[in-house]
C-alpha positions in Angstrom: 184.2 43.8 -4.4 185.4 47.2 -2.4 187.1 49.6 -4.5 189.0 52.7 -3.3 189.3 55.7 -5.4 191.7 58.3 -5.3 190.8 61.1 -7.5 193.9 63.5 -9.3 192.5 67.0 -7.7 191.4 68.1 -4.1 187.9 66.4 -3.7 185.1 68.0 -1.2 181.6 68.9 -0.8 182.4 72.2 -2.4 184.8 71.4 -4.6 183.4 68.6 -7.2 183.9 70.0 -10.4 187.5 69.1 -10.9 187.2 65.5 -9.9 184.4 65.2 -12.0 185.3 62.0 -14.0 186.1 60.0 -10.8 183.0 60.9 -9.6 181.0 60.0 -12.3 183.0 56.4 -12.8 182.2 56.1 -8.6 178.6 56.3 -9.6 178.7 54.0 -12.4 180.4 51.6 -10.3 178.1 51.9 -7.3 174.9 51.7 -9.9 176.7 48.0 -10.7 176.9 47.4 -7.1 180.4 47.8 -6.5 181.4 49.0 -2.8 182.8 52.2 -3.7 185.1 55.1 -1.6 186.9 58.2 -2.3 190.3 59.2 -0.8 191.7 62.9 -1.1 194.3 65.2 0.2 193.0 68.5 0.5 196.2 70.5 1.8 196.1 74.2 1.9 199.5 75.6 1.2 202.3 76.4 3.2 202.4 78.0 6.7 205.1 80.0 6.0 202.8 82.5 4.1 201.0 82.9 7.5 203.8 83.2 9.7 205.2 86.2 7.3 201.6 88.0 8.0 202.1 87.2 11.7 200.0 84.6 12.2 202.1 82.4 14.7 199.3 79.6 15.6 199.7 78.3 12.2 203.0 76.4 13.4 200.7 74.6 15.5 198.0 73.6 13.4 200.0 71.9 10.8 198.8 68.4 11.7 196.7 66.4 9.2 193.4 66.2 9.9 190.8 63.4 8.3 187.1 64.2 7.8 184.7 62.4 6.5 182.3 63.8 3.6 179.8 61.8 1.3 180.1 62.7 -2.7 177.0 62.1 -4.0 176.2 59.3 -1.7 179.6 57.8 -1.9 182.1 58.1 1.3 185.0 60.2 1.1 187.9 60.9 3.3 189.3 63.9 3.3 193.2 64.7 4.5 193.1 68.5 5.4 195.5 70.9 6.5 198.8 72.9 5.7 202.4 72.4 4.3 205.0 73.0 7.0 207.8 73.4 4.5 207.8 76.5 2.1 207.3 75.8 -1.4 210.9 76.6 -2.8 212.1 73.0 -0.8 210.1 71.2 -3.0 209.0 68.7 0.1 205.5 68.8 -1.3 205.2 65.7 -2.6 206.3 63.8 0.3 203.7 65.6 2.4 201.1 64.7 0.0 202.0 61.1 -0.2 201.8 60.9 3.8 198.8 62.4 4.3 197.3 60.0 1.7 198.8 57.5 3.8 196.7 59.1 6.7 193.7 59.0 4.7 194.0 55.4 3.8 194.2 54.4 7.6 191.2 56.2 8.5 189.3 55.4 5.7 190.1 51.8 6.5 188.9 51.9 9.9 185.1 53.8 9.4 184.8 51.9 6.1 186.7 48.7 5.9 189.6 47.7 3.6 189.5 47.9 -0.1 190.4 45.2 -2.0 191.7 47.2 -4.6 192.8 51.2 -5.1 191.9 53.3 -8.5 194.6 55.7 -8.8 193.4 58.7 -11.3 196.7 60.9 -12.5 196.7 64.3 -13.2 200.0 64.4 -12.9 201.7 61.7 -10.3 200.7 62.3 -6.7 197.4 60.1 -6.6 199.9 57.3 -7.9 202.5 57.8 -5.7 200.0 57.7 -2.8 198.6 54.5 -4.3 202.1 52.6 -4.8 202.8 53.8 -1.1 199.9 52.1 0.3 200.6 49.1 -1.9 204.1 49.1 0.0 203.0 49.4 3.3 199.7 47.5 3.5 199.7 45.5 0.0 196.7 46.7 -1.6 196.8 46.6 -5.7 196.3 49.4 -7.2 195.4 50.4 -10.9 196.1 53.8 -12.4 194.0 56.0 -15.3 195.9 58.9 -16.7 194.5 62.1 -17.3 197.4 64.3 -17.5 197.9 66.8 -20.2 201.6 67.4 -18.9 202.3 64.7 -20.9 201.5 66.3 -24.3 202.6 69.3 -23.4 206.3 68.1 -22.9 206.7 69.5 -18.9 207.5 65.8 -17.4 211.1 66.0 -16.3 213.2 62.9 -16.7 213.0 62.3 -12.8 209.1 62.2 -12.6 209.2 59.9 -15.6 211.2 57.6 -13.7 208.6 57.7 -10.7 206.1 57.4 -12.9 207.4 54.4 -14.7 208.4 52.6 -11.4 205.1 53.3 -10.6 203.4 52.2 -13.6 204.9 48.6 -13.3 203.9 48.2 -9.9 200.3 48.7 -10.9 197.9 45.9 -12.0 196.9 47.9 -14.9 197.6 51.3 -16.5 194.7 52.4 -18.2 194.8 55.9 -20.4 191.6 58.0 -21.3 192.5 57.7 -24.9 195.3 56.2 -27.7 196.6 59.4 -28.3 197.5 60.0 -24.8 199.0 56.5 -24.3 201.4 56.5 -27.3 202.4 60.1 -26.1 203.1 58.6 -22.6 205.0 56.0 -24.5 206.9 58.4 -26.7 208.0 60.4 -24.1 209.5 57.5 -21.5 211.2 56.3 -24.6 213.0 59.5 -25.3 214.5 59.2 -22.1 215.6 55.7 -22.5 213.7 54.5 -19.7 212.3 51.3 -19.3 208.5 50.5 -19.4 207.0 47.1 -20.0 203.8 47.7 -19.8 201.1 48.0 -22.2 198.3 50.3 -21.6 194.7 49.7 -22.3 192.5 52.5 -23.0 188.9 52.9 -20.8 187.4 56.5 -21.6 185.8 59.0 -19.4 182.3 58.1 -18.4 179.4 60.8 -19.7 177.4 62.4 -16.7 174.6 59.8 -16.0 172.2 63.0 -15.7 172.5 63.8 -19.3 170.6 62.5 -22.0 168.5 63.4 -25.1 166.6 66.6 -24.7 165.0 68.4 -28.0 166.5 71.7 -29.0 164.7 74.4 -27.2 162.9 77.5 -29.5 165.8 79.9 -30.1 165.7 83.0 -32.2 169.6 82.7 -32.2 172.0 79.8 -33.6 173.4 79.1 -30.0 177.1 77.9 -29.9 178.2 76.9 -26.5 181.8 76.8 -24.8 182.5 75.3 -21.0 186.4 75.4 -20.4 188.9 76.8 -17.8 189.5 80.0 -19.2 193.6 79.7 -20.2 195.8 79.4 -22.3 195.7 75.7 -23.4 191.5 76.0 -24.3 192.5 79.1 -26.4 189.3 80.7 -26.4 191.4 83.9 -27.8 191.0 82.0 -31.1 187.6 80.9 -30.5 186.7 84.4 -30.3 188.5 85.4 -33.4 187.1 82.6 -35.4 183.2 83.4 -34.0 184.2 87.4 -35.4 184.0 85.9 -38.9 180.8 84.0 -38.2 179.0 86.9 -37.1 180.2 88.9 -40.4 178.0 86.5 -42.5 175.2 85.3 -39.7 173.4 87.9 -37.3 171.6 86.2 -35.5 174.0 83.9 -33.9 175.5 83.5 -30.1 178.4 82.3 -28.4 178.3 81.6 -24.6 181.4 80.5 -22.6 181.5 79.0 -19.4 183.9 78.8 -17.2 186.4 80.9 -14.9 190.3 81.4 -15.0 193.2 83.3 -15.0 192.3 84.7 -18.7 188.6 86.0 -18.0 189.7 89.6 -17.9 191.6 89.4 -21.2 188.9 87.2 -23.1 186.0 89.6 -22.2 188.6 92.6 -23.2 188.9 90.9 -26.6 185.2 90.3 -27.4 184.4 93.6 -26.6 187.1 95.4 -28.5 186.0 92.9 -31.4 182.5 94.0 -30.8 180.9 90.9 -30.3 178.0 91.6 -28.5 176.7 88.6 -29.2 179.0 86.5 -26.6 178.2 86.0 -23.1 180.6 84.8 -20.7 178.9 82.4 -17.9 181.6 82.3 -15.2 181.4 78.8 -13.3 178.8 76.7 -14.0 177.4 73.7 -11.4 176.6 70.4 -13.1 172.8 71.6 -13.7 173.4 74.9 -14.7 175.9 73.3 -17.2 173.3 70.6 -18.2 170.9 74.0 -18.8 173.4 75.6 -21.4 173.8 72.2 -23.1 169.9 71.6 -23.6 169.7 75.7 -24.6 172.5 75.4 -27.3 172.4 74.0 -30.7 176.2 73.0 -30.9 179.5 73.0 -28.5 182.7 74.7 -29.9 186.1 73.1 -28.5 188.8 75.1 -29.3 191.6 73.4 -27.3 195.5 73.3 -28.0 195.6 70.2 -26.1 192.9 67.4 -24.5 193.6 64.1 -23.2 189.9 63.2 -24.0 187.0 65.8 -23.8 184.2 65.3 -21.1 182.9 68.1 -22.5 182.3 66.7 -25.9 180.3 63.6 -24.9 178.6 65.9 -22.1 177.3 67.4 -25.4 176.7 64.7 -27.7 174.8 63.0 -24.9 172.2 65.7 -24.7 172.1 65.5 -28.3 174.1 68.1 -29.9 176.7 68.2 -32.8 180.1 69.4 -31.6 182.8 70.7 -33.8 186.9 70.3 -32.5 190.2 71.1 -32.9 192.2 68.3 -33.3 194.1 68.3 -29.9 194.4 64.7 -29.1 191.3 63.2 -27.5 188.2 64.5 -29.3 189.1 63.3 -32.7 188.5 59.9 -31.3 185.0 60.5 -30.4 183.7 62.9 -33.2 183.1 61.8 -36.8 180.7 62.6 -40.1 178.0 62.0 -38.3 177.9 63.9 -34.9 179.8 66.9 -35.9 183.7 68.3 -37.4 187.0 68.5 -36.6 189.5 71.2 -37.4 193.4 71.7 -37.1 193.9 73.8 -34.2 195.4 77.1 -34.0 193.3 78.1 -37.5 190.9 80.4 -36.5 190.0 80.4 -40.2 188.8 77.0 -40.3 187.2 76.9 -36.9 185.0 80.1 -38.3 184.5 77.9 -41.4 183.1 74.8 -39.3 180.8 76.8 -37.7 179.6 78.6 -41.0 179.3 74.8 -42.0 177.1 73.3 -39.0 174.9 76.4 -39.2 173.7 75.6 -42.8 174.0 72.2 -42.9 172.0 71.4 -39.2 169.4 70.0 -41.0 171.3 67.0 -41.7 172.2 65.9 -38.3 169.9 63.6 -36.3 170.3 65.3 -32.8 168.6 62.0 -30.8 170.7 59.5 -32.6 173.9 61.4 -31.9 172.6 60.8 -27.8 171.9 57.2 -28.4 175.4 56.5 -30.1 177.7 58.4 -27.4 175.4 56.6 -24.4 175.7 53.5 -25.7 179.6 54.1 -26.0 180.4 56.3 -23.3 177.3 55.9 -20.7 177.5 54.3 -17.3 176.7 51.1 -17.7 179.1 50.7 -20.7 182.1 52.1 -18.8 181.4 50.2 -15.2 181.1 47.2 -17.0 184.5 47.6 -18.7 186.5 48.9 -15.3 184.6 46.2 -13.1 186.2 43.6 -15.7 189.6 45.4 -15.1 189.4 45.2 -11.6 188.5 41.4 -11.7 191.9 40.6 -13.8 193.5 42.7 -11.5 192.1 40.5 -8.3 192.2 37.1 -10.4 188.8 36.5 -9.5 186.8 34.3 -11.7 184.1 35.2 -13.7 181.1 34.4 -11.5 182.3 36.1 -8.5 180.2 39.6 -9.0 177.0 40.1 -11.1 177.0 42.7 -13.2 172.8 44.0 -12.2 172.2 47.2 -11.8 169.9 48.2 -8.9 
């Protein structure tokens, strides 16, 4: 079985974090003896900005080039270049689809023709590339939907028309949480569009490098948050909540990993609140993130919207309980034994949950939290679910492929 994955974001050797879900799934499939590869569209923007800056040679460098790379031992073909049209002409998507087809043809030349394409959507472009490849070359495809666009109500009727058409042609339509699937169905119904395909839920896979590790001996109780620093992750709420926690407990610490457009505002807010116990960690690679999970006592997620919440299962995989807002995905992961759920946009409730966790920390069995998480979201479990979907899509019998790890 040969599966070609189209990630929802740009993927290359230097930029792996935004496609970490896809990478984890690919590694899981490879461990189950599935041949797997990536194609990615890495177009950098319009040449018109360069032309305005007097870089006249840009007009001659718009041809898409294909680059071969490896991501954790998995072959990747990236289509790189620039858009010929300025953004206001709204032709970027068409150019991305064309670049995706170029990457696919080069991938086949180098690594063989895949049996099936797995397109991960954040939003739409990767699906449309898979649909075009199917139209031109007859390769079937399945879809996994990750995008928060659906929950944020920023998808137009025209885009939903394209989306439903692509979903109908797919062999399987996967979503990462039940709530996301129901929201998409509701949105499509509001536009009076027809969708006959039923979604199936396959959660994201926990990083196979994350496993139970005992708590480090820290003087402070450490809360960890790792997320992009933007409005939908709502770290401003988290800071307000943590301020209330520090008024009751002095030996507490909040460590925030990630970067984004709100970083300066968040730093200023922490300084205004006189929160010396808050540390901003900046962008973290996978090893650095793992170290932070191990160092922490608990993870706290303050998001307004999530489709799943990979950081939640990463914390649980290490054996750390999680506090999270009810924001779309985490409520399907967190229970009484591994954390606390609170309503979103309520800083007092979030603060009370943090205090409750500090005071009741002894009730959590950290090793059992890790064991249960890996049993449900581990690479072998999710990998086998995906392989079954692929076999159904390809009409293969049960003994086509042995699900034995190397």
